[in-house]
C-alpha positions as CSV (number, residue, x, y, z in Angstrom):
1,M,-4.3,35.2,-63.2
2,K,-5.7,36.3,-59.8
3,A,-7.2,32.8,-59.4
4,K,-3.8,31.2,-60.1
5,V,-2.0,33.5,-57.6
6,L,-4.7,32.7,-55.0
7,L,-4.2,28.9,-55.7
8,I,-0.5,29.2,-55.3
9,T,-0.9,31.2,-52.0
10,I,-3.2,28.5,-50.7
11,L,-0.8,25.7,-51.7
12,L,2.2,27.5,-50.1
13,A,0.2,28.0,-46.9
14,A,-0.8,24.3,-46.8
15,V,2.9,23.3,-47.3
16,A,3.9,25.6,-44.5
17,L,1.2,24.2,-42.2
18,Y,2.3,20.6,-43.1
19,N,5.9,21.4,-42.4
20,S,5.0,23.0,-39.1
21,C,3.0,20.0,-38.0
22,S,5.5,17.5,-39.2
23,N,8.3,19.3,-37.4
24,K,6.3,19.4,-34.1
25,K,7.6,16.9,-31.6
26,P,5.1,14.4,-30.3
27,M,4.2,14.8,-26.6
28,P,6.3,12.4,-24.4
29,V,4.5,9.3,-23.1
30,L,4.7,8.3,-19.4
31,T,4.7,4.6,-18.3
32,S,4.1,2.5,-15.3
33,A,7.6,3.2,-14.2
34,D,6.6,6.8,-13.6
35,I,3.8,5.6,-11.3
36,A,6.3,3.4,-9.5
37,K,8.7,6.4,-9.0
38,V,5.9,8.3,-7.2
39,I,5.0,5.2,-5.0
40,D,8.7,4.8,-4.2
41,N,9.0,8.4,-3.0
42,V,5.7,8.0,-1.0
43,T,7.4,5.0,0.6
44,G,10.6,6.9,1.3
45,I,8.7,9.6,3.1
46,M,6.9,7.0,5.1
47,V,10.2,5.6,6.2
48,H,11.3,9.1,7.1
49,D,8.1,9.8,9.1
50,V,8.0,6.2,10.6
51,T,4.4,5.9,9.3
52,N,2.5,3.1,10.9
53,P,1.3,0.2,8.7
54,P,-2.5,1.0,8.7
55,L,-1.9,4.7,8.1
56,A,0.5,3.8,5.2
57,G,-2.3,1.8,3.6
58,R,-4.6,4.8,3.9
59,F,-2.0,7.1,2.3
60,F,-1.5,4.7,-0.7
61,A,-5.2,4.4,-1.3
62,Y,-6.0,8.1,-1.6
63,T,-2.8,8.9,-3.4
64,C,-3.6,6.4,-6.1
65,L,-7.3,7.3,-6.3
66,A,-6.3,10.9,-7.3
67,G,-4.2,9.6,-10.2
68,Y,-6.9,7.1,-11.2
69,E,-9.6,9.7,-11.4
70,V,-7.6,11.7,-14.0
71,V,-7.3,8.5,-16.0
72,S,-11.0,7.7,-15.8
73,E,-11.8,11.2,-17.1
74,N,-9.6,10.8,-20.1
75,D,-9.7,7.1,-21.0
76,K,-13.2,5.7,-21.7
77,S,-12.0,2.2,-20.8
78,F,-11.9,3.2,-17.1
79,K,-14.9,4.3,-15.1
80,S,-14.9,6.7,-12.1
81,M,-15.1,5.3,-8.6
82,H,-18.3,7.3,-8.1
83,G,-21.1,4.9,-7.1
84,I,-18.6,2.2,-6.4
85,L,-16.6,3.3,-3.3
86,N,-18.5,4.1,-0.1
87,G,-19.6,7.8,-0.2
88,Y,-17.3,8.6,-3.1
89,P,-18.3,11.8,-4.7
90,L,-18.6,12.7,-8.4
91,I,-15.2,14.1,-9.1
92,K,-15.6,17.0,-11.5
93,K,-13.2,17.8,-14.3
94,P,-12.4,21.5,-14.3
95,E,-13.9,23.4,-17.2
96,Y,-10.6,25.1,-17.9
97,A,-8.8,21.8,-18.4
98,A,-7.1,21.9,-21.8
99,G,-3.7,21.5,-23.4
100,Y,-2.6,19.0,-20.8
101,S,-1.1,15.5,-20.8
102,Y,-3.5,13.3,-18.9
103,E,-0.7,10.9,-17.9
104,L,1.3,13.7,-16.5
105,S,-1.8,15.1,-14.8
106,A,-2.4,11.7,-13.2
107,V,1.1,11.5,-11.8
108,I,1.1,15.1,-10.5
109,A,-2.3,14.4,-8.9
110,M,-0.7,11.5,-7.0
111,M,2.2,13.8,-5.8
112,E,-0.1,16.7,-4.9
113,T,-2.3,14.3,-2.8
114,A,0.6,12.6,-1.1
115,A,2.2,15.9,-0.2
116,K,-1.0,17.0,1.6
117,L,-1.5,13.7,3.4
118,Q,2.0,12.9,4.6
119,P,3.5,14.8,7.6
120,S,6.7,15.5,5.7
121,G,4.9,16.3,2.5
122,Y,7.5,19.0,1.7
123,L,9.7,16.2,0.6
124,M,7.1,15.2,-2.0
125,T,6.9,18.8,-3.2
126,K,10.7,18.7,-3.7
127,F,10.4,15.5,-5.7
128,E,7.6,16.9,-7.8
129,K,9.8,19.9,-8.7
130,S,12.6,17.5,-9.7
131,F,10.2,15.3,-11.7
132,L,8.7,18.2,-13.6
133,D,12.2,19.5,-14.4
134,S,13.0,16.1,-15.9
135,C,9.7,16.3,-17.9
136,K,10.9,19.6,-19.4
137,K,14.1,17.9,-20.5
138,S,12.2,15.0,-22.0
139,G,10.1,17.2,-24.3
140,F,7.1,18.4,-22.3
141,T,6.5,22.1,-23.0
142,Y,6.0,24.6,-20.2
143,D,2.4,25.2,-21.2
144,V,1.6,21.5,-21.1
145,I,3.2,21.0,-17.7
146,D,1.4,24.1,-16.3
147,S,-1.9,23.0,-17.7
148,S,-1.4,19.4,-16.4
149,K,-0.5,20.7,-13.0
150,H,-3.6,22.9,-12.7
151,Y,-5.8,20.1,-13.7
152,A,-4.1,17.7,-11.3
153,Q,-4.5,20.1,-8.4
154,A,-8.2,20.4,-9.0
155,I,-8.7,16.6,-8.9
156,S,-6.4,16.2,-5.9
157,K,-8.4,18.8,-3.9
158,Q,-11.6,16.8,-4.4
159,V,-10.0,13.5,-3.5
160,L,-8.5,15.0,-0.4
161,G,-12.0,16.3,0.5
162,Y,-13.2,12.7,0.3
163,A,-10.3,11.5,2.4
164,K,-11.0,14.0,5.1
165,K,-14.6,12.6,5.5
166,D,-13.4,9.1,6.4
167,K,-13.1,10.3,10.1
168,Y,-9.5,9.4,10.6
169,N,-9.0,13.0,11.9
170,K,-11.5,12.2,14.7
171,I,-9.3,9.4,16.1
172,S,-7.3,11.8,18.2
173,N,-10.4,12.7,20.1
174,F,-10.8,9.1,21.5
175,P,-9.5,8.3,24.9
176,R,-6.0,7.0,25.2
177,Y,-5.9,3.2,24.9
178,A,-4.7,1.3,27.9
179,P,-3.8,-2.4,28.2
180,L,-6.5,-4.5,29.7
181,G,-4.3,-6.1,32.3
182,K,-5.6,-9.6,31.8
183,D,-3.3,-12.6,31.6
184,S,-4.5,-13.3,28.1
185,S,-4.3,-9.8,26.8
186,W,-1.7,-7.8,24.9
187,Y,0.9,-5.8,26.8
188,P,3.6,-3.5,25.5
189,T,6.8,-5.4,24.6
190,P,10.5,-4.6,24.8
191,P,12.7,-2.8,24.1
192,A,10.7,0.4,23.9
193,Y,7.3,-0.8,25.4
194,M,5.6,1.5,22.9
195,S,1.9,2.4,23.1
196,P,-0.4,0.4,20.8
197,V,-0.7,1.6,17.2
198,E,-4.0,2.8,15.8
199,P,-6.5,1.1,18.3
200,Y,-9.4,3.0,16.7
201,F,-8.5,2.4,13.0
202,N,-11.7,0.3,12.7
203,T,-13.8,3.5,13.2
204,I,-12.8,5.1,9.9
205,R,-14.9,4.6,6.8
206,P,-13.9,1.6,4.7
207,L,-13.6,2.1,0.9
208,T,-15.5,-1.0,-0.2
209,L,-16.5,-3.0,2.9
210,D,-20.0,-2.9,4.4
211,S,-18.3,-2.7,7.8
212,A,-15.0,-3.3,9.6
213,S,-16.3,-6.6,10.9
214,Q,-17.6,-7.9,7.6
215,F,-15.1,-10.7,7.3
216,L,-14.6,-11.8,10.9
217,P,-12.1,-14.6,11.2
218,D,-12.6,-17.6,13.4
219,P,-11.8,-16.7,17.1
220,P,-8.3,-17.4,18.3
221,I,-7.7,-20.5,20.3
222,P,-8.5,-19.8,24.0
223,F,-5.7,-18.7,26.3
224,S,-4.5,-21.3,28.8
225,T,-1.5,-22.1,30.9
226,N,-2.4,-25.7,31.0
227,K,0.4,-27.6,29.4
228,N,-2.0,-29.9,27.5
229,S,-4.0,-27.0,26.0
230,A,-3.8,-25.9,22.4
231,F,-2.6,-22.5,23.4
232,Y,0.3,-23.8,25.5
233,K,1.3,-26.1,22.6
234,F,1.4,-23.0,20.3
235,M,3.7,-21.3,22.8
236,V,6.0,-24.3,22.7
237,M,6.0,-24.3,18.9
238,N,7.2,-20.7,18.8
239,Y,9.7,-21.3,21.7
240,K,11.2,-24.3,20.0
241,A,11.5,-22.7,16.6
242,S,13.8,-20.0,18.0
243,S,15.4,-21.8,20.9
244,Y,16.6,-24.8,18.9
245,G,17.8,-22.5,16.0
246,L,16.2,-21.4,12.8
247,T,17.7,-22.5,9.5
248,D,19.5,-19.9,7.4
249,E,16.6,-19.9,5.0
250,Q,14.1,-19.4,7.8
251,R,16.1,-16.4,9.1
252,T,16.3,-15.0,5.6
253,I,12.5,-15.3,5.1
254,A,11.8,-13.7,8.4
255,G,14.1,-10.8,7.7
256,F,12.9,-10.3,4.1
257,W,9.3,-9.8,5.2
258,D,10.0,-8.0,8.5
259,C,8.7,-4.6,7.3
260,N,8.6,-3.2,10.8
261,P,8.7,0.6,10.9
262,F,9.2,0.6,14.7
263,A,12.4,-1.5,15.0
264,L,14.7,-0.3,17.8
265,Q,17.9,-1.5,19.3
266,D,18.7,-0.9,23.0
267,N,22.4,0.0,23.4
268,G,22.2,0.4,27.2
269,H,22.3,4.2,27.4
270,M,20.2,4.9,24.3
271,M,17.8,3.5,21.8
272,I,18.8,3.4,18.1
273,G,16.0,3.2,15.5
274,F,16.2,1.2,12.3
275,K,13.8,2.6,9.7
276,K,12.1,0.1,7.4
277,I,9.2,0.1,5.0
278,S,5.7,-1.1,6.0
279,P,4.1,-4.3,4.7
280,G,1.8,-2.3,2.5
281,A,4.7,-0.4,0.9
282,H,6.3,-3.7,0.1
283,W,3.3,-4.9,-1.8
284,M,2.9,-1.6,-3.6
285,G,6.5,-2.1,-4.7
286,I,5.6,-5.6,-5.9
287,T,2.7,-4.1,-7.9
288,G,5.1,-1.8,-9.6
289,I,7.5,-4.7,-10.5
290,A,4.6,-6.7,-11.9
291,C,3.3,-3.8,-14.1
292,Q,6.7,-3.1,-15.5
293,Q,7.6,-6.8,-16.1
294,A,4.2,-7.3,-17.9
295,K,4.7,-4.1,-19.9
296,T,1.3,-2.9,-18.6
297,G,0.1,0.4,-20.2
298,F,0.0,3.5,-18.1
299,S,-3.8,3.6,-17.6
300,K,-4.1,0.0,-16.7
301,A,-1.1,0.3,-14.3
302,M,-2.8,3.2,-12.6
303,E,-5.9,1.1,-12.1
304,I,-3.9,-1.8,-10.7
305,H,-2.0,0.3,-8.2
306,T,-5.3,2.0,-7.1
307,I,-7.1,-1.3,-6.5
308,V,-4.2,-2.7,-4.6
309,G,-4.2,0.5,-2.5
310,V,-7.9,0.2,-1.9
311,G,-7.4,-3.4,-0.8
312,L,-4.6,-2.4,1.6
313,M,-6.7,0.1,3.3
314,D,-9.8,-2.1,3.7
315,S,-7.7,-5.2,4.8
316,F,-6.0,-3.1,7.5
317,I,-9.4,-1.9,8.7
318,C,-10.6,-5.5,8.9
319,C,-7.5,-6.8,10.6
320,W,-7.2,-4.0,13.1
321,D,-10.8,-4.4,14.0
322,D,-10.1,-8.0,15.1
323,K,-6.8,-7.1,16.8
324,Y,-8.3,-4.9,19.3
325,R,-11.4,-7.0,19.7
326,T,-9.5,-10.2,20.6
327,N,-6.6,-8.3,22.2
328,R,-4.5,-11.4,22.4
329,I,-1.1,-11.6,24.1
330,R,2.1,-11.7,22.0
331,P,4.3,-14.8,22.0
332,E,7.1,-12.8,23.5
333,T,5.1,-11.8,26.5
334,A,3.5,-15.2,27.0
335,I,6.6,-17.3,26.6
336,R,8.7,-15.1,28.9
337,R,5.9,-15.4,31.6
338,Y,5.2,-19.1,31.3
339,I,8.2,-20.9,29.7
340,D,11.5,-19.0,29.7
341,V,12.0,-15.5,31.1
342,N,15.0,-14.9,28.9
343,W,13.4,-15.8,25.6
344,K,13.5,-13.4,22.7
345,P,11.9,-13.7,19.2
346,F,14.1,-13.4,16.1
347,L,12.2,-10.4,15.0
348,Q,11.2,-7.4,17.2
349,T,7.6,-7.6,18.2
350,P,5.5,-4.7,16.8
351,P,3.5,-2.6,19.2
352,F,-0.1,-3.9,18.8
353,P,-2.1,-7.0,19.7
354,E,-1.3,-10.4,18.2
355,Y,-4.4,-11.7,16.6
356,I,-4.7,-11.7,13.7
357,S,-1.5,-11.4,11.7
358,G,-1.5,-8.1,9.8
359,H,1.1,-9.1,7.3
360,S,-0.8,-12.3,6.6
361,V,-4.0,-10.4,5.9
362,I,-2.7,-7.7,3.7
363,S,-0.3,-10.0,1.8
364,S,-3.1,-12.4,0.9
365,T,-5.4,-9.5,0.0
366,S,-2.7,-8.0,-2.3
367,A,-1.9,-11.4,-3.8
368,A,-5.6,-12.1,-4.5
369,I,-5.9,-8.8,-6.4
370,L,-2.6,-9.1,-8.3
371,T,-3.5,-12.7,-9.2
372,G,-6.8,-11.4,-10.6
373,Y,-4.8,-9.2,-13.0
374,F,-1.7,-11.2,-13.8
375,G,-2.7,-14.9,-13.2
376,D,-1.6,-17.5,-10.7
377,K,1.7,-18.3,-12.4
378,F,3.3,-14.9,-12.6
379,H,7.1,-15.5,-12.0
380,Y,8.9,-12.4,-10.7
381,T,11.9,-11.2,-8.6
382,D,11.1,-9.0,-5.6
383,N,13.8,-6.5,-5.1
384,V,11.7,-3.9,-3.4
385,E,13.9,-3.7,-0.3
386,E,17.2,-4.1,-2.0
387,K,18.0,-0.4,-1.2
388,Y,17.5,-1.3,2.5
389,G,20.1,-4.1,2.3
390,L,17.9,-7.1,1.6
391,A,18.8,-9.4,-1.3
392,P,16.1,-10.0,-3.8
393,R,13.9,-13.2,-3.7
394,T,12.2,-14.9,-6.6
395,F,8.6,-16.2,-6.6
396,N,6.5,-18.3,-8.9
397,S,3.3,-16.6,-8.0
398,F,1.9,-13.8,-5.8
399,N,0.2,-16.4,-3.6
400,E,3.5,-18.1,-3.0
401,A,4.9,-14.8,-1.8
402,A,1.9,-14.2,0.4
403,A,2.2,-17.6,2.0
404,E,5.9,-17.0,2.7
405,A,5.1,-13.5,4.2
406,G,2.7,-15.2,6.5
407,M,5.1,-17.9,7.6
408,S,7.8,-15.2,8.2
409,R,5.8,-14.1,11.2
410,F,6.1,-17.6,12.8
411,W,9.8,-17.9,12.0
412,G,10.2,-14.4,13.4
413,G,8.5,-15.5,16.7
414,I,6.0,-12.7,16.7
415,H,2.8,-14.6,15.8
416,F,1.1,-17.8,16.8
417,K,0.2,-20.2,14.0
418,D,-3.6,-19.7,14.1
419,A,-3.2,-15.9,13.7
420,I,-1.3,-16.6,10.5
421,D,-3.6,-19.2,9.0
422,N,-6.8,-17.3,9.8
423,G,-5.2,-14.0,8.7
424,M,-4.5,-15.6,5.2
425,I,-8.1,-16.7,5.0
426,Q,-9.4,-13.2,5.9
427,G,-7.1,-11.5,3.5
428,V,-8.2,-13.6,0.5
429,K,-11.8,-12.8,1.3
430,V,-11.1,-9.1,1.4
431,G,-9.1,-9.3,-1.8
432,Q,-11.9,-11.2,-3.6
433,W,-14.5,-8.7,-2.3
434,V,-12.5,-5.7,-3.5
435,L,-12.1,-7.3,-6.9
436,S,-15.8,-8.0,-7.2
437,K,-16.8,-4.5,-6.0
438,L,-14.4,-2.8,-8.4
439,S,-15.1,-5.1,-11.4
440,K,-17.1,-2.2,-12.9
441,V,-13.9,-0.1,-13.3
442,K,-11.7,-2.9,-14.5
443,G,-10.8,-2.6,-18.1
444,N,-9.3,-5.8,-19.5
445,A,-8.4,-7.4,-16.3
446,T,-8.7,-11.1,-16.0
447,P,-11.6,-11.9,-13.5
448,Y,-10.4,-13.5,-10.3
């Protein structure tokens, strides 16, 4: 009799446990769209802060690395960046980490890192609160959210420590950069005649490169005022393109890829600023579009965003190294001196030397990386800047988009043709290098 009672008790307990488990709601699953939301907010804060293009690339790289490290500690398909990136430490998982969602931890790690890196990081903190409130409504328990956040903060702190050692914070100690004053060299351009942006960006530690000068492009064609020289002919090419009128399509292309955070309008008694996203932010947005269109899983999407971010930072380091080495004059300055004093480019000239074209470099780097993952015939619609008033454009491949981004600088009148062509070449080399260096962390990505 006692045995029968004991058996019944055990059976009832088992049924109760089963019912308890079966009634327990499964933990919500995050997707690549959640990664894209964080990136979109990072971009929005950059617009608010008028973050310069190279620095934006740096922010994206470290923000994504924090999220990726959480993924690598919880998904065996993905390896840590330790031993792969230059000087990258062994990121330690906290011993107390338990009861968390690794996807949620990865997203929080991104937000925590961006909040510390960006000048107006308080805006990211506000977004994080709103995001976590939405997580509660979607089914995450308070305990899971709390555990996920504590884990994320521990990872973010270690990645921020790595970021601090790249020596970017030492740049302010360098002497103020002054124009060289040569006929061939860069000089500040209207309307604001701003100081040059990040003249010492090549001094910071690259993530994968052996050095900032690893992929030196061919030198620019020599400056000359001789009307039969190649340089003078390049000036005439730019001058004619704008003076004789761009087509509507060429204007659209130039405006679509403008991505100039420094745009100003002179209204006589005051300057009005027009805030725009940076070139790197545009390509991070394209990365999000591709991941969502391809229905890429969360972990893989985190990897792809991270490698594009790494590529952006390293390609900006390469490009900026050459900009301040060659220090070439901008078309606006040269054409107004030697052809037409009243000439204006279609786009506003950014405040740094001309050679090589930054947008050409980082676009071809990003395209090379994305092509490595999604193939060379990935058809997509780019609506990244729709919120800034730009109509979407459709592309048959990332390389097609990169080539258009490069040509936009010619139609815009802000780059000579060799800066674009050689910039595309350098960018592809950086992109292929990044893919080869990071092939050890790539899960099921198609080799480039």
